[in-house]
C-alpha positions as CSV (number, residue, x, y, z in Angstrom):
1,M,-28.7,-12.3,6.4
2,N,-31.2,-12.8,9.2
3,R,-29.8,-11.3,12.4
4,K,-33.0,-11.2,14.4
5,Y,-32.9,-13.1,17.6
6,F,-35.7,-15.0,19.4
7,A,-36.2,-15.2,23.1
8,T,-37.8,-18.5,23.5
9,L,-35.2,-21.2,23.7
10,L,-36.3,-24.8,23.3
11,F,-33.3,-27.0,23.9
12,V,-29.6,-27.3,23.7
13,V,-27.6,-29.8,21.7
14,A,-23.9,-30.1,22.3
15,G,-23.4,-26.4,22.9
16,F,-25.7,-25.2,20.1
17,T,-29.0,-23.6,21.3
18,I,-32.1,-24.0,19.1
19,S,-35.0,-21.5,19.0
20,A,-38.5,-21.9,17.6
21,K,-37.9,-20.0,14.3
22,A,-34.1,-20.0,13.8
23,Q,-31.1,-21.8,15.2
24,L,-29.1,-19.5,17.5
25,S,-25.7,-20.9,18.2
26,V,-24.4,-20.5,21.7
27,V,-20.9,-22.0,22.1
28,A,-18.8,-22.3,25.2
29,T,-15.1,-21.3,24.7
30,E,-12.3,-20.8,27.2
31,G,-13.1,-17.1,27.5
32,G,-16.9,-17.5,27.9
33,K,-20.0,-18.2,25.9
34,L,-20.6,-16.8,22.4
35,K,-23.8,-16.3,20.5
36,G,-23.7,-16.1,16.7
37,Y,-26.5,-16.0,14.1
38,K,-27.7,-18.1,11.2
39,D,-27.5,-17.8,7.5
40,G,-29.5,-20.8,6.3
41,A,-27.8,-23.9,7.6
42,V,-24.6,-22.0,8.5
43,A,-23.9,-20.6,12.0
44,I,-21.7,-17.5,11.9
45,F,-19.7,-16.0,14.8
46,K,-18.1,-12.6,14.1
47,G,-15.8,-10.7,16.4
48,V,-14.7,-13.5,18.6
49,P,-11.8,-12.4,20.9
50,F,-8.7,-14.7,20.7
51,A,-6.3,-12.5,22.8
52,A,-6.4,-9.6,25.1
53,P,-6.5,-6.1,23.4
54,P,-2.9,-5.2,22.6
55,V,-3.2,-1.6,23.9
56,G,-1.4,0.5,26.5
57,Q,1.6,-1.4,28.0
58,L,0.6,-4.4,25.8
59,R,1.5,-2.5,22.6
60,W,4.5,-4.2,21.0
61,K,4.2,-7.2,23.3
62,A,3.3,-10.8,22.5
63,P,-0.5,-11.4,22.5
64,Q,-1.8,-12.1,26.0
65,P,-4.6,-14.5,26.9
66,V,-8.2,-13.6,26.4
67,V,-9.8,-11.7,29.2
68,P,-12.8,-13.9,30.3
69,W,-16.3,-12.5,30.3
70,S,-19.5,-13.4,32.1
71,G,-22.8,-14.1,30.5
72,V,-23.2,-14.6,26.7
73,K,-21.1,-12.5,24.3
74,E,-23.0,-11.6,21.1
75,C,-20.7,-12.2,18.1
76,T,-22.7,-10.8,15.1
77,A,-20.5,-8.2,13.5
78,F,-16.9,-8.0,12.5
79,S,-14.5,-6.4,15.0
80,A,-12.4,-3.3,14.2
81,S,-9.7,-3.9,11.6
82,P,-6.1,-3.3,12.7
83,V,-4.8,0.3,12.6
84,Q,-3.5,1.1,9.1
85,P,-3.7,3.8,6.4
86,T,-7.2,4.7,5.6
87,P,-8.5,1.8,3.4
88,V,-9.5,3.0,0.0
89,P,-9.8,1.1,-3.3
90,F,-7.0,1.6,-5.7
91,A,-5.8,0.2,-9.1
92,M,-7.4,-3.2,-9.6
93,W,-8.4,-3.7,-6.0
94,T,-12.0,-2.6,-5.8
95,E,-13.9,-2.3,-2.5
96,E,-14.5,-6.0,-2.3
97,F,-10.7,-6.5,-1.7
98,I,-10.3,-3.7,0.8
99,A,-10.7,-3.5,4.6
100,P,-13.9,-1.8,5.7
101,P,-12.9,1.9,6.0
102,E,-14.0,1.9,9.7
103,P,-13.6,1.1,12.5
104,L,-9.8,0.8,12.8
105,S,-8.3,0.1,16.2
106,E,-5.4,-1.4,18.1
107,D,-8.1,-3.5,19.8
108,C,-8.3,-5.8,16.8
109,L,-7.4,-9.4,17.9
110,Y,-10.6,-11.1,16.9
111,L,-11.5,-13.9,14.6
112,N,-14.6,-15.2,12.8
113,V,-16.1,-18.6,12.4
114,W,-18.5,-20.1,9.9
115,T,-19.8,-23.7,10.5
116,K,-22.8,-25.9,9.6
117,A,-22.1,-28.3,12.4
118,K,-25.0,-29.0,14.7
119,T,-22.9,-30.6,17.5
120,G,-19.4,-30.4,18.8
121,K,-18.7,-34.0,17.8
122,E,-18.7,-33.7,14.0
123,K,-14.9,-33.1,13.5
124,M,-15.1,-31.2,10.3
125,P,-11.8,-30.0,8.6
126,V,-10.8,-26.5,9.7
127,F,-9.5,-23.8,7.4
128,L,-7.8,-20.7,8.8
129,W,-7.5,-17.7,6.4
130,I,-4.7,-15.1,6.8
131,Y,-5.2,-11.9,4.8
132,G,-2.6,-10.1,2.7
133,G,-1.9,-6.4,2.5
134,G,1.9,-6.1,2.4
135,F,2.0,-6.4,6.2
136,S,0.8,-2.8,6.4
137,S,-2.9,-3.2,5.8
138,G,-5.7,-5.8,5.6
139,S,-8.7,-7.2,7.5
140,A,-10.6,-10.4,8.0
141,G,-13.7,-8.3,7.2
142,C,-13.0,-8.0,3.5
143,A,-16.0,-9.1,1.4
144,I,-14.1,-11.7,-0.6
145,Y,-13.1,-13.6,2.6
146,D,-16.6,-14.7,3.5
147,G,-16.7,-18.3,4.7
148,T,-20.3,-19.2,4.0
149,E,-19.7,-21.3,0.9
150,Y,-16.9,-23.3,2.5
151,A,-19.1,-23.9,5.5
152,K,-21.9,-25.2,3.3
153,Q,-19.5,-27.9,2.1
154,G,-18.5,-29.1,5.5
155,V,-15.4,-27.0,6.2
156,V,-15.2,-24.9,9.4
157,F,-13.9,-21.6,8.1
158,V,-12.0,-19.3,10.4
159,S,-10.7,-15.8,9.4
160,I,-8.4,-13.8,11.7
161,N,-7.1,-10.3,12.3
162,Y,-3.5,-9.6,13.2
163,R,-1.5,-6.5,13.8
164,V,0.1,-4.8,10.8
165,G,2.6,-2.1,10.0
166,V,4.4,-0.4,12.9
167,F,2.1,-2.0,15.5
168,G,2.7,-5.5,14.2
169,F,6.4,-5.5,13.2
170,L,8.4,-2.8,15.0
171,A,11.7,-4.2,16.3
172,H,13.8,-2.2,18.8
173,P,16.7,-3.1,21.2
174,E,14.6,-2.1,24.1
175,L,11.8,-4.4,23.0
176,T,14.3,-7.2,22.5
177,K,15.6,-6.7,26.0
178,E,12.2,-6.6,27.7
179,S,10.8,-9.6,25.7
180,G,12.4,-12.3,27.8
181,V,13.2,-14.2,24.6
182,N,15.8,-11.9,23.2
183,A,13.7,-11.0,20.2
184,S,11.3,-8.4,18.9
185,G,9.4,-7.3,15.8
186,N,7.1,-10.3,14.9
187,Y,4.0,-9.3,16.9
188,G,1.7,-9.8,13.9
189,L,3.0,-13.4,13.4
190,M,2.6,-14.0,17.1
191,D,-1.0,-12.9,16.8
192,Q,-1.5,-15.6,14.1
193,L,0.1,-18.2,16.4
194,A,-2.2,-17.1,19.2
195,A,-5.2,-17.5,16.9
196,L,-4.0,-21.0,16.0
197,R,-3.7,-21.9,19.7
198,W,-7.2,-20.6,20.2
199,V,-8.4,-22.9,17.4
200,K,-6.5,-25.8,18.9
201,K,-8.4,-25.3,22.2
202,N,-11.8,-24.2,21.1
203,I,-12.7,-25.2,17.5
204,A,-14.1,-28.6,18.5
205,A,-17.1,-26.7,20.1
206,F,-17.9,-25.4,16.6
207,G,-17.8,-28.9,15.1
208,G,-14.2,-28.6,13.9
209,D,-11.4,-31.1,14.1
210,P,-8.4,-29.4,16.0
211,N,-6.1,-32.1,14.4
212,N,-7.1,-31.3,10.8
213,V,-6.3,-27.6,10.4
214,T,-5.2,-26.0,7.2
215,I,-3.6,-22.6,7.2
216,A,-3.9,-20.5,4.1
217,G,-3.2,-16.9,3.0
218,Q,-2.4,-14.8,0.0
219,S,0.4,-12.3,-0.6
220,A,1.5,-11.1,2.8
221,G,-0.9,-13.8,4.1
222,S,1.1,-16.4,2.0
223,M,4.3,-15.1,3.5
224,S,2.7,-15.5,6.9
225,V,1.9,-19.1,6.0
226,N,5.5,-19.6,5.0
227,S,6.5,-18.0,8.4
228,L,4.2,-20.4,10.3
229,V,5.7,-23.3,8.4
230,A,9.2,-22.1,9.3
231,S,8.4,-21.2,12.9
232,P,9.3,-23.7,15.7
233,L,6.4,-22.1,17.6
234,G,3.9,-23.4,15.0
235,K,4.7,-27.1,15.6
236,G,1.5,-29.1,15.9
237,L,-0.9,-26.2,15.4
238,F,-1.7,-27.1,11.8
239,Q,-1.5,-30.1,9.5
240,K,-1.6,-28.6,6.0
241,A,-0.8,-25.2,4.4
242,I,-1.8,-23.2,1.3
243,A,0.5,-20.4,0.2
244,Q,-0.9,-18.2,-2.6
245,S,1.4,-15.6,-4.3
246,G,4.2,-15.0,-1.8
247,G,7.2,-16.7,-0.3
248,L,9.8,-16.0,2.3
249,L,12.7,-18.0,0.9
250,G,14.8,-15.5,-1.1
251,S,12.4,-12.7,-0.1
252,R,13.3,-9.0,0.4
253,F,10.4,-8.6,2.8
254,I,12.3,-9.9,5.8
255,A,15.4,-8.6,7.6
256,P,17.8,-9.9,10.3
257,L,17.0,-8.8,13.8
258,Q,19.9,-6.4,14.1
259,D,18.8,-4.5,10.9
260,A,15.2,-4.4,12.0
261,E,16.2,-3.0,15.4
262,K,18.1,-0.2,13.6
263,S,14.9,0.6,11.6
264,G,13.1,0.7,15.0
265,Q,15.6,3.2,16.3
266,Q,15.2,5.2,13.1
267,F,11.4,5.3,13.7
268,Q,12.0,6.4,17.4
269,A,14.1,9.3,16.1
270,I,11.3,10.3,13.6
271,A,8.9,10.3,16.5
272,K,11.3,12.3,18.7
273,A,10.6,9.8,21.5
274,S,13.1,9.2,24.4
275,D,12.3,5.5,24.7
276,I,9.8,2.8,24.0
277,N,7.6,3.8,26.9
278,S,7.3,7.3,25.4
279,L,6.3,5.6,22.1
280,R,3.7,3.6,23.9
281,A,2.3,6.8,25.5
282,L,1.5,8.2,22.0
283,S,-2.0,7.7,20.6
284,A,-2.4,4.9,18.0
285,D,-3.3,7.6,15.4
286,S,-0.1,9.5,16.1
287,V,2.0,6.4,15.8
288,Q,0.3,5.4,12.5
289,K,0.8,8.9,11.1
290,L,4.5,8.9,12.1
291,S,5.0,5.6,10.4
292,Q,3.7,7.1,7.1
293,K,6.1,10.1,7.1
294,Q,8.6,10.3,4.4
295,G,11.7,8.5,5.4
296,A,10.0,6.2,7.8
297,P,11.1,2.5,7.6
298,R,9.0,-0.3,6.3
299,F,7.8,-2.8,8.8
300,S,7.6,-6.5,8.0
301,P,8.7,-9.9,9.5
302,V,12.0,-10.2,11.2
303,L,14.5,-13.1,11.3
304,D,14.6,-12.9,15.1
305,G,15.8,-16.4,16.0
306,Y,12.6,-16.9,18.1
307,V,9.5,-16.8,15.9
308,L,11.5,-17.2,12.8
309,P,14.9,-18.9,12.4
310,A,17.8,-16.4,12.1
311,D,19.0,-18.3,9.0
312,L,15.8,-19.2,7.2
313,M,17.3,-20.9,4.2
314,A,19.6,-23.1,6.4
315,A,16.5,-24.2,8.4
316,F,14.7,-25.3,5.3
317,R,17.7,-27.0,3.8
318,S,18.2,-29.0,6.9
319,G,14.5,-29.9,7.1
320,N,14.2,-28.0,10.4
321,F,10.7,-26.7,9.7
322,N,7.1,-27.8,10.1
323,Q,6.9,-30.3,7.2
324,V,3.3,-30.6,6.1
325,P,1.5,-31.2,2.8
326,M,1.3,-27.9,0.9
327,L,-0.4,-26.3,-2.0
328,S,1.6,-23.3,-3.3
329,G,1.7,-21.1,-6.4
330,W,1.3,-17.8,-8.1
331,V,-0.8,-15.7,-10.5
332,T,0.6,-14.7,-13.8
333,G,0.1,-11.0,-13.0
334,D,2.0,-11.2,-9.7
335,G,5.1,-9.7,-11.3
336,A,3.2,-6.4,-12.1
337,L,3.5,-5.6,-8.3
338,F,7.0,-4.5,-9.0
339,G,6.2,-2.4,-12.0
340,N,5.2,-3.1,-15.6
341,A,6.9,-0.3,-17.4
342,K,8.2,-1.2,-20.9
343,V,11.8,-2.5,-20.9
344,T,14.0,-2.3,-23.9
345,P,16.1,-5.3,-24.9
346,D,19.3,-3.3,-24.1
347,K,18.2,-2.4,-20.7
348,F,17.0,-6.0,-19.9
349,I,20.4,-7.3,-21.0
350,A,22.3,-4.7,-18.9
351,D,20.2,-5.4,-15.8
352,I,20.8,-9.2,-16.1
353,K,24.5,-8.7,-16.6
354,R,24.7,-6.4,-13.6
355,Q,22.9,-8.8,-11.3
356,Y,24.1,-12.2,-12.5
357,K,27.6,-11.3,-13.9
358,D,29.3,-14.4,-15.4
359,K,26.0,-16.4,-15.2
360,A,24.1,-13.7,-17.2
361,E,24.4,-15.4,-20.6
362,T,22.9,-18.6,-19.3
363,L,19.8,-16.8,-17.9
364,L,19.5,-14.6,-21.0
365,G,19.3,-17.9,-23.0
366,L,16.2,-18.9,-20.9
367,L,14.3,-15.6,-21.2
368,P,13.2,-14.2,-24.6
369,H,14.2,-10.5,-25.0
370,S,14.7,-9.7,-28.6
371,T,11.9,-7.1,-28.6
372,A,10.6,-4.6,-26.1
373,E,7.5,-6.8,-25.6
374,E,9.6,-9.9,-24.9
375,A,12.0,-8.0,-22.7
376,T,9.1,-6.5,-20.7
377,A,7.4,-9.9,-20.3
378,S,10.6,-11.5,-19.2
379,S,11.3,-8.7,-16.7
380,G,7.9,-9.4,-15.2
381,K,8.5,-13.1,-15.1
382,L,11.8,-12.5,-13.2
383,A,9.9,-10.4,-10.7
384,L,7.3,-13.1,-10.2
385,L,10.0,-15.7,-10.0
386,G,11.6,-14.1,-6.9
387,F,8.3,-13.1,-5.3
388,A,6.4,-16.4,-5.5
389,G,7.7,-18.8,-8.2
390,W,11.1,-19.9,-6.9
391,P,9.9,-19.9,-3.2
392,S,7.1,-22.3,-4.2
393,H,9.6,-24.5,-6.0
394,L,11.9,-24.5,-2.9
395,L,9.1,-25.4,-0.5
396,A,8.4,-28.4,-2.7
397,V,12.1,-29.4,-2.9
398,Y,12.7,-29.2,0.9
399,D,9.4,-30.5,2.1
400,S,9.3,-34.3,2.5
401,K,5.5,-34.2,2.3
402,P,3.5,-33.8,-0.9
403,V,3.5,-30.3,-2.4
404,Y,1.2,-29.3,-5.2
405,V,2.3,-26.2,-7.3
406,Y,0.1,-24.1,-9.5
407,E,0.1,-21.1,-11.8
408,Y,-3.2,-19.2,-12.0
409,G,-3.9,-17.4,-15.3
410,H,-7.7,-17.1,-15.5
411,E,-8.7,-13.5,-16.4
412,P,-11.8,-12.2,-14.7
413,P,-14.2,-10.0,-16.7
414,G,-13.4,-6.3,-16.5
415,K,-15.3,-3.5,-14.9
416,E,-16.7,-0.7,-16.9
417,G,-14.5,2.4,-16.8
418,F,-11.5,0.4,-15.5
419,P,-8.4,-0.8,-17.4
420,N,-8.2,-4.5,-18.1
421,Y,-5.7,-5.8,-15.5
422,G,-5.9,-9.4,-16.7
423,A,-5.1,-12.2,-14.1
424,F,-3.9,-9.7,-11.5
425,H,-2.4,-10.2,-8.0
426,T,-5.3,-11.4,-5.7
427,S,-7.7,-12.2,-8.5
428,E,-7.6,-15.9,-7.7
429,V,-8.8,-15.4,-4.1
430,P,-12.5,-15.2,-4.8
431,F,-12.3,-18.2,-7.1
432,A,-10.4,-20.3,-4.5
433,L,-12.7,-19.3,-1.6
434,H,-15.9,-19.7,-3.7
435,T,-16.8,-16.0,-3.2
436,I,-17.0,-14.5,-6.7
437,H,-20.7,-13.7,-5.8
438,T,-19.3,-11.0,-3.4
439,W,-17.3,-9.4,-6.2
440,K,-19.3,-7.0,-8.4
441,R,-18.7,-8.2,-11.9
442,T,-20.8,-9.5,-14.7
443,W,-19.8,-13.2,-14.5
444,R,-19.8,-15.6,-17.4
445,P,-20.3,-19.4,-17.4
446,V,-16.5,-19.9,-17.8
447,D,-15.9,-17.9,-14.5
448,Y,-18.4,-20.1,-12.6
449,Q,-16.7,-23.2,-14.0
450,M,-13.3,-21.9,-13.0
451,E,-14.6,-21.1,-9.5
452,K,-16.0,-24.6,-9.2
453,I,-12.7,-26.3,-10.2
454,V,-10.4,-24.1,-8.2
455,S,-12.5,-24.1,-5.0
456,S,-12.9,-27.9,-5.3
457,Y,-9.2,-28.3,-5.5
458,W,-8.8,-26.2,-2.4
459,I,-11.5,-27.9,-0.4
460,N,-10.3,-31.4,-1.3
461,F,-6.8,-30.4,-0.1
462,I,-8.3,-29.0,3.1
463,R,-10.0,-32.3,3.7
464,T,-7.3,-34.8,2.8
465,G,-4.1,-33.1,1.8
466,N,-4.7,-34.0,-1.9
467,P,-6.5,-31.6,-4.2
468,N,-7.6,-34.3,-6.7
469,G,-11.2,-35.5,-6.9
470,N,-13.9,-36.9,-9.2
471,G,-14.4,-34.8,-12.3
472,L,-11.3,-32.6,-11.8
473,P,-8.3,-32.5,-14.1
474,K,-5.5,-34.6,-12.5
475,W,-3.0,-32.6,-10.4
476,S,0.3,-34.3,-9.8
477,V,2.6,-33.8,-6.8
478,Y,5.4,-31.4,-7.8
479,N,8.8,-33.0,-8.6
480,K,11.7,-30.9,-9.6
481,N,12.8,-33.5,-12.1
482,S,9.5,-33.4,-14.0
483,G,8.6,-29.8,-13.2
484,S,4.9,-30.5,-13.4
485,I,2.8,-27.4,-12.5
486,Q,-1.0,-27.2,-12.7
487,S,-2.1,-24.4,-15.0
488,L,-5.3,-22.9,-13.5
489,T,-6.6,-21.3,-16.7
490,D,-9.0,-22.3,-19.4
491,P,-8.6,-25.2,-19.9
492,V,-7.1,-26.4,-16.6
493,K,-4.2,-28.8,-17.3
494,A,-0.8,-29.9,-16.2
495,T,2.2,-28.2,-17.7
496,T,5.9,-29.1,-17.7
497,G,9.1,-27.5,-18.8
498,E,8.2,-23.8,-18.8
499,W,9.7,-23.1,-15.4
500,K,11.9,-26.2,-14.9
501,A,15.1,-24.7,-16.5
502,I,14.8,-21.4,-14.8
503,F,14.3,-23.0,-11.4
504,E,17.4,-25.1,-12.0
505,F,19.3,-21.9,-12.8
506,M,18.1,-20.3,-9.6
507,D,19.0,-23.4,-7.6
508,S,22.6,-23.2,-8.9
509,N,23.0,-19.6,-7.9
C-alpha cells in the first residue's frame, strides 16, 4: 500500500482532498478532520476515534462522546486492540485470524473505513463488521477483515473495536447503582451501539448512506448482531443484519443481571478490592491478569433490561425487537467448538435421555447413532444446533422481514504441517468478505469460485436485502414449513428436510 503523502494540494471535492500524484482523503467528522491514504481507487481511514478513551473513571462506564481535536488527524494505521490475553495463533486459527499481538490497550474505541467514493453525495450501502473472539478477544485489525475488496464493489466497509472480557462485560451491584439506568455489564455492546451512532452521523462524508446500513459479525460478533437486533437502543441504527455462526436465543453465553452481578462480586473478591473504585485504580494489565486466574468468572453479555431485554425469548416471541431483513447461518464445523471426542452409541443415548427425558426417543429417532462414528457426528450436530442452528431458525420464525438461512460446508485447502480441520468455525469469513488473498494458503479454482459466489450473495444482500443476483444459484427466503436452507458447498444449492424435523422438535420443547 502507498502511504506516502504529498504536500501540494490542488483542490477539494466534497470533503475529499486531491493531490498531484495521489488522492489524499480529508474528511470532516463531528470530532474533527481526518486524513487517510489511498490504495488504488480506495480511500482508507484507520484508527478513527468514535468514543472517548474508556480509561480511568470511564472504565466500566457507557462510552462517552469523542473528544474533539484541532487540525487534521492522520488515520493511517490500526489503533490498539482491546486488552485481552496475548494474541497467539492456535488450532486452526492461524495468524490471519488473530488480533495483532501488539499494541493492546484500554484506549481501543476506534473504527476503520474503506470507501471508493469521491464525494459525500454518493450514498453507497454501508457494511459494519463486528469481530468474534468469544467476547474475550478479537480486533478489527485482523488480516481477514480487510475492507478493500468490498469498497471496490461500491460498499463502504466499516470495522470496529469494542471492549472485551472483564473490561467489556463486568457487571456489579455498584456499577448497576451508579449507571443511572439500573443496569451494568454490557459495555462492549454499548461500544458497538456508539459506533453505529457515529456511522449514522458521519458516514455520509465518506460517501455512505446512513439509511442503508448492514451490521454483520461472526461467532461472538454474530451474537453481538443478535444483541443489536434485540436491543431497544439499536432502533433505527441499521436496516439489515448478517449473523454468522452464533445466536443468542437459547444461548448459554448470556446471564440474567442478578447472576452476572454475583460473578462481578466474585471477581472483586479474587482481586481483593474493597469496591469498584479500587478496581478502577488497578492497572489494565493487573485487571486482565486477575481475570485469567483459575476460578475467575467468564464475562459475556448480560440480560440487563436496558441494552438487552431481561427476557430475550419473550421479546422475540412478541415481535418486540428490531425486525430487519437478515441473513443467518452456520458452518458445518461449528459443533467442534464444544469438543469432538468420539462418543459411543451408549453414551449418546444416555446423554439424550438425561437431557430430554420422556422426549428422548423422538430425538433419538432423528439422529443416527448406531455406530461410534454416527453418534459422534450426531453429538456435534446437537452442539451446532444449540449454538447457531436453532437460533437462526428462530430468528426467521419471529422476524416478519425476509430471512435467508445458510449452512456453509466448503473445506479450504490445508496448510502443510497442520491437521485437516475441514470446514471449521470462522473458515467462511474470508470467503464472505472476499479476503482469501489475505489468508496464506495454496488456493484452487474451486476456492476462488466459492469466494465469488459467497461474497456476491453477501454484497447483494448488503445492497438490497436480497442475496440473489444474476448468475447465482437461487436462494429462497426461509420458511419453517419448507425448511429451505442454502448449502454453501460445492455445488451451491438449496436443501430441504435435513434440519426441518429437528427444528420442529426443538420448537416443541
